[in-house]
Rosetta silent file (secondary structure, phi, psi, omega in degrees, C-alpha in Angstrom):
SEQUENCE: XXXXXXXXXXXXXXXXXXXXXXXXXXXXXXXXXXXXXXXXXXXXXXXXXXXXXXXXXXXXXXXXXXXXXXXXXXXXXXXXXXXXXXXXXX
SCORE:     score description
SCORE:     0.000 S_00000001
   1 L     0.000  141.368 -178.513  -28.012   -7.465    4.896 S_00000001
   2 L   -74.145  131.539  177.405  -25.842   -4.442    5.458 S_00000001
   3 L   -86.128  171.819 -173.159  -26.140   -1.917    2.638 S_00000001
   4 H   -66.362  -28.949  178.853  -23.219   -0.078    1.029 S_00000001
   5 H   -68.035  -46.576  173.254  -23.676    3.130    3.118 S_00000001
   6 H   -56.841  -44.680  175.875  -23.406    1.079    6.221 S_00000001
   7 H   -57.296  -47.609 -179.997  -20.388   -0.873    5.052 S_00000001
   8 H   -59.597  -46.910 -179.048  -18.675    2.341    4.162 S_00000001
   9 H   -62.233  -45.085 -179.934  -19.575    3.998    7.560 S_00000001
  10 H   -52.304  -58.370  174.339  -18.271    0.761    9.306 S_00000001
  11 H   -47.995  -50.254  176.068  -15.048    0.983    7.495 S_00000001
  12 H   -60.329  -52.374  176.209  -14.506    4.630    8.168 S_00000001
  13 H   -52.123  -38.539  176.912  -15.250    4.205   11.824 S_00000001
  14 H   -61.291  -51.915 -175.720  -12.787    1.322   11.960 S_00000001
  15 H   -60.793  -47.214 -174.309   -9.988    3.378   10.267 S_00000001
  16 H   -71.102  -22.907  175.213  -10.539    6.381   12.418 S_00000001
  17 H   -77.149  -31.015 -178.762  -10.403    4.338   15.711 S_00000001
  18 H   -71.871  -37.154 -177.540   -7.150    2.786   14.531 S_00000001
  19 L  -126.015   81.060 -175.078   -5.610    6.124   13.524 S_00000001
  20 L   -56.805  -21.669  176.273   -6.983    8.748   15.925 S_00000001
  21 L   -71.257  -10.723  169.058   -5.118   11.469   14.244 S_00000001
  22 L   -75.371  149.915  167.702   -7.448   11.179   11.392 S_00000001
  23 L  -123.023  173.331  178.874  -10.813   12.926   11.143 S_00000001
  24 L   -55.395  -39.753  178.177  -13.861   12.268    9.090 S_00000001
  25 L   -68.857  -20.769 -178.788  -12.805   14.949    6.647 S_00000001
  26 L   -75.787  -27.517 -174.218   -9.440   13.235    5.957 S_00000001
  27 L   -88.708  128.886 -178.253  -11.046   10.076    4.830 S_00000001
  28 E  -122.392  132.992  177.391  -12.280    9.472    1.377 S_00000001
  29 E   -76.828  119.536 -177.902  -14.372    6.647   -0.096 S_00000001
  30 E  -104.284  -40.338  179.026  -12.668    5.282   -3.292 S_00000001
  31 E  -155.733  152.670  174.877  -14.299    1.995   -4.277 S_00000001
  32 E  -136.269  151.345  176.394  -16.974   -0.420   -3.097 S_00000001
  33 E  -159.680  142.469  173.830  -17.695   -3.896   -4.331 S_00000001
  34 E  -103.425  128.605 -174.494  -19.908   -6.745   -3.189 S_00000001
  35 L   -61.828  154.937  179.903  -18.249  -10.069   -3.603 S_00000001
  36 L   -51.308  -41.123 -179.522  -19.937  -12.519   -6.085 S_00000001
  37 L   -84.252    8.288 -173.284  -21.291  -14.664   -3.305 S_00000001
  38 L    52.799   17.962 -168.426  -22.504  -11.553   -1.491 S_00000001
  39 L   -90.441  -30.205 -173.703  -20.979  -12.547    1.639 S_00000001
  40 E  -131.700  152.474  164.135  -18.548   -9.492    1.983 S_00000001
  41 E  -101.446  132.706  169.431  -18.345   -5.758    0.978 S_00000001
  42 E  -102.450  111.273 -175.786  -14.969   -4.681   -0.144 S_00000001
  43 E  -114.108  125.935 -179.850  -14.505   -1.035    0.809 S_00000001
  44 E  -103.846  124.044  177.781  -11.422    1.045   -0.319 S_00000001
  45 E  -124.878  150.679  178.733  -10.887    4.151    1.631 S_00000001
  46 E  -123.608  156.123  174.732   -7.862    6.785    1.181 S_00000001
  47 E  -152.194  158.580 -173.969   -6.447    9.248    3.650 S_00000001
  48 E   -84.140  140.437  170.265   -3.462   11.728    3.253 S_00000001
  49 L   -83.038  -36.052 -177.682   -0.150   10.529    4.500 S_00000001
  50 L  -147.894  125.024  179.072    1.391   13.898    4.761 S_00000001
  51 L   -83.427  129.940 -169.530   -0.118   17.232    4.624 S_00000001
  52 L  -100.423  108.623  177.012    2.089   19.561    2.598 S_00000001
  53 L   -68.976  117.020 -173.839    2.321   23.169    3.810 S_00000001
  54 L   -91.109  155.893  176.011    2.225   25.214    0.771 S_00000001
  55 L   -71.412  161.508 -178.294    3.663   28.726    0.291 S_00000001
  56 L   -84.981   82.587  177.445    0.934   31.420    0.130 S_00000001
  57 L  -125.810  175.459  171.611    0.341   31.527   -3.580 S_00000001
  58 L   -66.661  -17.733  177.492   -2.717   31.065   -5.820 S_00000001
  59 L   -93.996    5.330 -175.373   -1.587   27.545   -6.420 S_00000001
  60 H   -61.482  -37.596 -178.916   -1.515   26.621   -2.733 S_00000001
  61 H   -66.837  -15.517 -172.545   -4.925   25.054   -2.858 S_00000001
  62 H  -108.604   10.370 -179.293   -3.642   22.685   -5.591 S_00000001
  63 L   -66.248  130.895  179.528   -0.628   21.220   -3.891 S_00000001
  64 L   -76.098  155.974  173.569   -0.573   17.449   -4.265 S_00000001
  65 L  -135.156  153.031  178.604   -0.293   15.054   -1.333 S_00000001
  66 L   -75.972  141.967  179.678    0.381   11.497   -0.916 S_00000001
  67 E  -127.334  151.549  174.970   -2.459    9.212    0.014 S_00000001
  68 E  -109.795  148.900 -176.321   -2.562    5.789    1.542 S_00000001
  69 E  -126.119  131.276  177.777   -5.274    3.300    0.614 S_00000001
  70 E  -125.185  143.216  171.427   -6.828    0.468    2.807 S_00000001
  71 E  -107.590  125.077  177.631   -9.279   -2.237    1.683 S_00000001
  72 E  -107.069  135.151 -179.508  -11.796   -3.382    4.313 S_00000001
  73 E  -107.906  117.458 -171.637  -13.448   -6.685    3.995 S_00000001
  74 E  -123.314  125.352  179.468  -16.855   -6.360    5.864 S_00000001
  75 E   -51.991  122.506  177.085  -19.463   -9.211    6.484 S_00000001
  76 L   -65.778  -33.178 -172.200  -22.544   -8.264    4.406 S_00000001
  77 L   -79.916  -43.594 -174.279  -24.823  -10.009    6.989 S_00000001
  78 L  -113.921  -12.295  176.881  -23.526   -8.718   10.318 S_00000001
  79 L    76.692   14.842  173.732  -21.402   -5.594    9.217 S_00000001
  80 L   -86.181  144.175  172.417  -18.177   -6.812   11.038 S_00000001
  81 E   -71.730  129.305 -177.551  -14.783   -5.999    9.707 S_00000001
  82 E   -98.885  -37.051 -174.699  -13.014   -9.242    8.810 S_00000001
  83 E  -163.964  153.061  171.943   -9.829   -7.678    7.531 S_00000001
  84 E  -129.746  128.172 -176.666   -7.978   -4.523    6.566 S_00000001
  85 E  -130.412  166.987  176.411   -5.307   -4.665    4.001 S_00000001
  86 E   -83.616  132.192  177.390   -2.989   -2.107    2.152 S_00000001
  87 L  -107.452  117.683  170.365   -4.178   -1.336   -1.356 S_00000001
  88 L   -86.387  130.937  175.804   -1.367   -0.643   -3.790 S_00000001
  89 L   -86.771  140.795 -173.438   -1.992    1.385   -6.847 S_00000001
  90 L   -80.148    0.000    0.000   -0.387   -0.072  -10.017 S_00000001
């Protein structure tokens, strides 16, 4: 069985391969879940949509930016990505 670290790494690699402008530092792990039947890992990753260039003030490091969220469905036995979906926040 693929463990949660392997599932998260698989999802991250998949995302970076689809969006080559992203780097590992851009991607953040948000949620992990093993389905009740233990067949799939659901891995939610986020990454910045737009990097805001802030003026050089003391608040520059706290400028908010928008993030996009993706949910990856990964087989728990083989570690293959089965789907990637947009995750909307309520």
